[in-house]
C-alpha positions as CSV (number, residue, x, y, z in Angstrom):
1,M,-14.4,-16.5,7.7
2,R,-15.6,-17.9,3.8
3,V,-18.1,-15.5,4.0
4,V,-16.1,-12.6,4.5
5,L,-13.5,-13.3,2.2
6,A,-16.8,-13.8,-0.5
7,V,-17.8,-10.4,0.3
8,G,-13.9,-8.8,-0.3
9,V,-13.6,-10.4,-3.3
10,L,-17.0,-9.3,-4.8
11,C,-16.5,-6.2,-3.5
12,G,-12.9,-6.1,-5.4
13,A,-14.9,-7.1,-8.7
14,C,-17.4,-3.9,-8.4
15,G,-14.4,-1.9,-9.5
16,G,-14.8,0.4,-6.0
17,D,-12.4,2.2,-4.7
18,V,-13.1,1.3,-1.0
19,G,-10.0,2.6,0.9
20,G,-8.1,2.9,-2.5
21,P,-6.2,6.0,-3.8
22,I,-9.0,7.7,-5.5
23,T,-10.8,7.8,-1.8
24,R,-7.9,8.6,0.1
25,I,-6.6,11.6,-2.4
26,G,-10.5,13.0,-2.0
27,R,-10.2,13.0,1.6
28,L,-7.0,14.5,2.1
29,T,-6.2,16.5,-1.0
30,E,-10.0,17.7,-1.1
31,C,-9.2,16.9,-4.9
32,A,-12.1,15.0,-7.1
33,V,-10.7,12.4,-8.9
34,P,-12.6,11.8,-12.4
35,P,-14.0,8.7,-13.3
36,D,-11.4,8.6,-16.6
37,A,-8.0,9.1,-14.5
38,V,-5.4,7.1,-15.3
39,R,-2.2,6.3,-13.1
40,V,-3.7,7.5,-10.2
41,H,-1.2,7.0,-7.4
42,D,-1.2,8.4,-3.7
43,H,1.9,8.3,-1.0
44,L,1.0,9.2,2.9
45,E,3.2,10.0,5.3
46,G,2.9,11.4,8.9
47,D,1.9,10.5,12.3
48,A,-1.4,10.2,14.5
49,E,-1.5,14.0,14.5
50,T,-0.6,15.4,11.1
51,F,-0.3,14.0,7.9
52,V,1.3,14.5,4.3
53,M,-0.3,13.5,1.2
54,F,1.5,13.1,-2.3
55,A,-0.6,12.5,-5.2
56,K,-0.2,11.9,-9.0
57,V,-3.1,11.7,-11.4
58,V,-3.2,11.6,-15.3
59,I,-6.7,13.1,-16.5
60,P,-7.8,14.1,-20.3
61,K,-6.8,17.5,-21.2
62,G,-10.9,18.7,-20.9
63,R,-10.8,17.6,-17.6
64,M,-8.0,19.7,-15.7
65,E,-9.9,23.0,-14.9
66,A,-12.5,21.1,-13.3
67,F,-9.9,18.8,-11.2
68,V,-7.7,22.1,-10.5
69,A,-11.1,23.6,-9.1
70,S,-12.1,20.2,-7.1
71,C,-8.5,21.0,-5.4
72,G,-9.6,24.2,-4.7
73,F,-7.6,26.0,-7.2
74,Q,-8.2,28.4,-10.6
75,A,-6.5,27.4,-13.5
76,A,-5.9,31.3,-14.0
77,Q,-3.9,30.8,-10.6
78,L,-1.4,28.3,-11.8
79,Q,2.2,30.0,-12.1
80,P,4.4,28.9,-15.2
81,G,7.3,27.8,-13.8
82,Y,6.5,27.0,-10.3
83,D,9.5,25.9,-7.8
84,H,8.2,22.3,-6.9
85,H,11.2,21.1,-5.4
86,E,9.8,22.0,-1.7
87,M,6.8,19.9,-2.3
88,R,9.2,16.3,-3.1
89,P,8.9,13.6,-0.5
90,D,11.6,13.3,1.3
91,E,12.2,9.9,-0.4
92,P,9.9,10.3,-3.0
93,P,8.4,7.3,-4.9
94,R,9.2,6.4,-8.4
95,W,6.0,7.7,-10.0
96,W,6.7,11.4,-8.6
97,N,8.7,12.4,-11.3
98,I,7.9,16.0,-11.9
99,P,9.3,17.2,-14.9
100,D,11.5,20.3,-14.9
101,R,10.4,23.4,-13.5
102,Q,9.9,24.9,-17.2
103,L,7.6,22.9,-17.9
104,G,4.7,23.0,-15.3
105,R,2.3,25.6,-13.8
106,G,1.8,25.4,-9.8
107,A,0.6,27.1,-7.2
108,R,0.3,27.0,-3.2
109,R,-2.9,27.7,-1.1
110,E,-3.1,27.4,2.7
111,A,-6.2,28.0,5.3
112,E,-6.8,26.9,8.6
113,G,-4.2,24.4,9.2
114,F,-4.2,22.9,5.8
115,A,-1.7,23.4,3.2
116,S,-1.8,21.8,-0.6
117,E,0.2,22.9,-3.3
118,L,-0.2,21.5,-7.0
119,V,1.3,21.2,-10.4
120,S,-0.2,20.7,-14.0
121,V,2.3,19.4,-16.2
122,E,0.8,19.7,-19.9
123,R,1.4,16.8,-22.6
124,D,0.2,16.0,-25.7
125,T,-3.4,14.6,-25.3
126,D,-3.4,14.9,-20.7
127,F,-2.3,16.5,-18.0
128,A,0.1,14.8,-15.6
129,I,-1.2,16.6,-11.8
130,Y,1.1,16.4,-8.8
131,V,-0.6,17.2,-5.2
132,R,1.2,17.8,-2.3
133,S,-1.5,18.1,1.0
134,S,-1.0,18.6,4.6
135,G,-2.8,19.2,7.6
136,R,-4.3,17.4,10.9
137,A,-4.8,14.1,10.3
138,P,-8.8,13.5,10.3
């Protein structure tokens, strides 16, 4: 038992994200969270057959286009005033706080049983990006 505990403590001290929000977001949204992202949050709903992943990532302005592309979108696809109300969780976590739709740009894509919506909100020095993905459980 001590060996397992020691390994767990060491892995946690390494700063890795084994099974953490960055790993889950990458696996279930297909988005590559940059290493300098802050306020990385995720919320998972679903059952053994389907999932719905909600994620929020705050990234520096210079990383927005690459992050959006990693999610399967192009920055030019994001529509100003995107109606994000349908992507809201039934019981939203405290961090799911997308401002008025006029302040963000967003888009939706669907492919082979997988759907993803993304809303990007530009702020002074960064972007708050909200993603909702759903599909068959991996």
